[in-house]
C-alpha positions in Angstrom: 29.9 -12.8 -25.0 28.7 -15.6 -23.6 25.1 -14.3 -23.8 25.0 -14.9 -27.6 25.2 -18.4 -27.4 21.9 -18.4 -24.7 19.9 -15.5 -25.7 18.1 -15.0 -29.2 19.0 -11.8 -30.6 15.6 -9.6 -31.5 15.5 -8.0 -34.8 17.0 -4.4 -34.9 14.6 -1.7 -35.8 15.8 1.4 -37.3 14.0 4.7 -36.5 14.4 8.0 -35.6 15.2 8.8 -31.5 12.0 10.4 -29.9 13.7 13.2 -28.5 11.1 15.8 -27.5 9.1 12.5 -25.7 12.3 11.8 -24.0 12.8 15.3 -22.7 9.2 15.9 -21.7 8.4 12.8 -20.0 11.6 13.1 -17.9 11.3 16.9 -16.8 7.7 16.5 -16.5 8.1 13.7 -14.1 11.1 15.7 -12.4 9.1 18.6 -12.1 5.8 16.5 -10.7 7.9 14.9 -8.2 10.0 18.0 -7.4 6.3 19.6 -6.4 5.2 16.9 -4.0 8.7 17.0 -2.5 8.7 20.9 -1.8 5.3 21.3 -1.0 6.0 20.3 2.7 8.7 22.7 3.3 7.3 25.5 1.1 3.6 25.0 1.6 1.3 23.7 -0.9 0.4 27.3 -2.5 3.9 28.4 -2.4 4.4 29.7 -6.1 7.3 26.9 -6.2 4.7 24.2 -5.8 2.3 25.4 -8.2 4.9 26.2 -10.6 6.5 22.9 -10.4 2.8 21.1 -10.8 2.0 23.3 -13.8 5.4 22.7 -15.8 4.9 18.6 -14.9 1.2 18.6 -16.2 2.1 20.8 -19.3 5.2 18.5 -20.1 3.4 15.5 -19.8 0.3 17.1 -21.9 3.2 17.7 -24.5 4.4 13.9 -23.9 1.1 12.5 -24.4 0.5 14.4 -27.6 4.3 13.7 -29.3 3.4 10.2 -28.7 0.2 10.3 -30.8 2.0 12.1 -33.6 5.5 10.7 -34.0 6.3 7.3 -36.3 8.4 5.5 -33.1 7.2 6.4 -30.0 8.8 6.0 -26.8 5.4 4.8 -25.4 2.9 3.5 -27.9 -0.2 4.8 -26.4 -2.2 1.9 -27.1 -0.4 -0.1 -24.4 -2.2 2.3 -21.8 -5.3 2.4 -23.8 -6.1 -1.4 -22.5 -7.8 -0.9 -19.6 -6.9 -3.6 -17.5 -2.9 -2.6 -18.0 -3.8 0.8 -17.3 -5.5 -0.1 -13.8 -2.9 -2.3 -12.9 0.1 0.2 -13.4 -1.9 2.7 -11.1 -2.9 -0.3 -8.7 1.5 -0.5 -8.5 1.6 2.9 -8.2 -0.6 3.4 -5.1 0.9 0.0 -3.8 4.4 1.0 -4.0 3.7 4.8 -2.9 2.1 3.6 0.5 4.9 0.9 0.9 7.6 3.3 0.6 6.2 5.9 3.3 5.8 2.7 5.3 9.1 1.9 5.0 10.4 5.4 6.3 7.9 5.9 9.0 8.8 2.4 10.6 12.7 2.7 9.9 12.3 6.2 12.1 9.9 4.6 15.0 12.3 1.7 15.4 15.3 4.3 16.0 13.9 7.2 17.3 11.5 5.8 19.7 12.6 2.0 20.2 16.3 2.8 20.1 17.6 0.6 17.5 20.5 1.1 15.6 20.9 1.5 12.0 21.8 -2.3 11.9 19.1 -3.4 14.1 16.6 -1.7 11.8 17.6 -3.5 8.7 17.2 -6.8 10.4 13.8 -5.8 12.0 12.5 -5.5 8.1 13.8 -9.2 7.4 10.8 -10.8 8.5 9.0 -8.5 6.1 11.5 -9.6 3.2 11.4 -13.1 3.8 7.4 -13.2 3.7 7.8 -11.4 0.3 10.2 -14.0 -0.7 8.3 -17.1 0.4 4.5 -15.8 -0.7 6.1 -15.1 -4.3 6.9 -18.7 -4.7 3.3 -19.4 -4.3 2.1 -16.4 -5.8 3.8 -17.3 -9.3 1.6 -20.9 -9.2 -1.2 -19.3 -7.9 -1.5 -16.9 -10.7 -2.2 -19.5 -13.0 -4.8 -21.2 -10.7 -6.9 -18.3 -9.6 -6.2 -15.4 -11.8 -4.0 -12.2 -11.2 -7.6 -10.4 -10.3 -8.4 -12.3 -7.3 -4.7 -12.3 -6.1 -4.4 -8.5 -6.6 -7.5 -8.1 -4.8 -6.3 -10.4 -1.6 -3.4 -9.0 -1.2 -4.5 -5.3 -1.5 -7.1 -6.2 1.2 -4.1 -7.4 3.8 -2.1 -4.4 2.7 -5.0 -2.3 4.4 -5.0 -4.5 7.3 -1.5 -4.4 7.8 -1.4 -0.4 7.8 -4.5 -0.3 9.9 -2.8 -2.2 12.5 0.3 -0.3 12.4 -1.6 2.8 12.7 -2.1 1.7 16.7 1.3 1.8 17.5 2.2 4.1 20.3 5.2 5.2 22.5 4.9 2.0 24.7 4.6 -0.6 21.7 7.4 -3.1 21.1 8.5 -4.6 18.1 7.7 -8.4 18.8 4.3 -7.5 20.2 3.6 -4.8 17.9 5.6 -4.4 14.3 6.6 -7.8 14.1 3.0 -9.4 12.9 1.8 -6.3 10.6 5.1 -6.2 8.9 5.0 -9.8 7.9 1.4 -9.4 6.5 2.4 -6.3 4.6 5.0 -8.2 3.1 3.1 -11.6 2.0 0.3 -9.3 1.0 2.6 -7.1 -1.0 3.9 -10.4 -2.7 0.3 -10.8 -3.6 0.0 -8.0 -5.6 3.4 -7.5 -7.3 3.6 -10.5 -8.9 0.0 -10.3 -10.7 0.2 -7.2 -11.4 3.5 -7.6 -13.0 1.6 -10.4 -15.1 -1.3 -8.4 -16.0 1.1 -5.4 -17.2 3.2 -7.6 -19.3 0.9 -10.2 -20.5 0.0 -10.2 -24.3 2.6 -7.8 -25.3 4.5 -8.3 -28.4 8.4 -9.2 -27.5 9.2 -5.8 -29.4 7.6 -4.1 -27.1 8.3 -6.0 -24.1 11.0 -3.9 -23.0 9.0 -0.5 -23.5 6.5 -2.1 -21.0 8.8 -2.8 -18.7 10.1 0.4 -18.4 6.9 1.4 -17.8 6.1 -0.8 -15.1 9.6 0.5 -13.4 8.6 3.7 -14.0 5.2 3.4 -12.4 7.1 2.0 -9.3 9.6 4.6 -9.0 7.1 7.7 -9.4 4.3 6.0 -7.1 7.2 5.5 -4.3 8.6 9.1 -4.6 5.0 10.6 -4.9 3.6 8.4 -2.1 6.4 9.3 0.1 6.2 13.0 -0.3 2.5 13.2 0.3 2.1 11.0 3.2 5.3 12.2 5.3 3.3 15.7 4.3 0.5 14.3 6.0 2.5 12.8 9.0 4.0 16.5 9.2 0.7 18.2 9.4 -0.4 16.3 12.9 3.1 16.0 14.4 4.4 17.5 17.8 7.8 18.8 17.7 10.3 16.8 19.6 8.2 13.8 19.4 7.7 11.1 16.7 4.5 9.1 17.4 2.1 12.1 17.0 1.0 12.1 13.5 1.8 8.4 12.6 -1.5 7.1 13.0 -2.9 9.5 10.0 -0.3 8.8 7.9 -0.8 4.8 8.1 -4.3 5.6 7.7 -3.4 7.7 4.7 -1.3 4.5 3.4 -4.0 2.4 4.0 -6.3 5.0 1.9 -4.1 4.7 -1.2 -4.0 0.8 -1.0 -7.9 0.6 -0.1 -8.2 2.9 -3.7 -5.9 0.3 -5.5 -8.3 -2.3 -4.1 -11.6 -0.6 -5.5 -9.8 -0.3 -8.7 -8.9 -4.1 -8.9 -12.7 -4.8 -7.6 -14.1 -2.8 -10.5 -11.3 -3.6 -13.6 -9.3 -6.3 -12.7 -12.3 -8.2 -11.2 -12.2 -12.0 -12.4 -14.0 -13.2 -15.4 -16.6 -16.1 -15.8 -13.5 -17.8 -17.5 -9.8 -16.2 -16.7 -7.7 -15.7 -19.4 -4.4 -15.6 -17.8 -1.2 -14.5 -19.5 1.8 -16.9 -19.2 4.1 -16.0 -16.7 7.7 -15.2 -17.9 10.3 -16.4 -15.8 12.0 -13.5 -14.8 8.5 -12.2 -13.3 9.2 -14.8 -10.3 12.1 -12.8 -9.3 9.9 -9.9 -8.8 10.1 -8.6 -5.2 9.8 -5.1 -3.6 11.6 -2.1 -5.3 15.4 -1.9 -5.0 15.0 1.3 -2.8 13.1 -0.7 0.2 16.6 -2.0 1.7 18.1 1.7 2.0 15.2 3.1 3.7 15.4 0.5 6.1 18.8 1.2 6.8 19.5 4.9 6.7 17.6 7.1 8.2 16.3 10.4 7.2 
């Protein structure tokens, strides 16, 4: 009731709902994620795993075909034909995938190796969250000064260092000496990535498509998190030893570093600064961007 006094109503558009697009996109994404989650237990060559991948790819192919033909598509393909926007979405998927797996692995390490309680484990992630909050305030101003591309590259480089740092943990590591530093670096670096990537994805979009692009950004985060977690935990499992947690963590964190390294390469090639950067205006709501909502749950809810 009160919102109508302060929020301008967008023009309403009447069109036929894209039923085929909605079903194919949803079921296709679920099939792909299920394939990655199922692979560590069933095996990468198991019929259920291969079948999930085949169904997922086929349905997403149907989705793309449908969106190019319907009058009112859920996802106008012109939005992802923009090279910088597409690259930024891929960067977001890779970074969030690496982040989710790190939250999971560090949570397990804190509880199973260092003996932290669930509450203490959640508190152990506070420096990371505070680093994200603090750097986000600065990143919102830096985007307009140096351009989003430079911040993405700086943040991705910092994330790579943080993952390589975390890969050094052992049975004798301590939180204060071996985890606090990389976690704070991880949070600060993530903030330097999330803010400018959001600016690139949402910048220059017509107001009528703002909701669509915002949903696309959220989808990239959720898919990246689910797939990244499944892949990196599978890598961890391949190098683990029954009854011990630390073996396998180095390979898993190196894989996280590889994910972000690929994101850094994409940023260097596609999001590199221009001679005269054209920086889109930063919507006020972007200043509140933080890590995906699933992060706190992973910090306090061990598998």
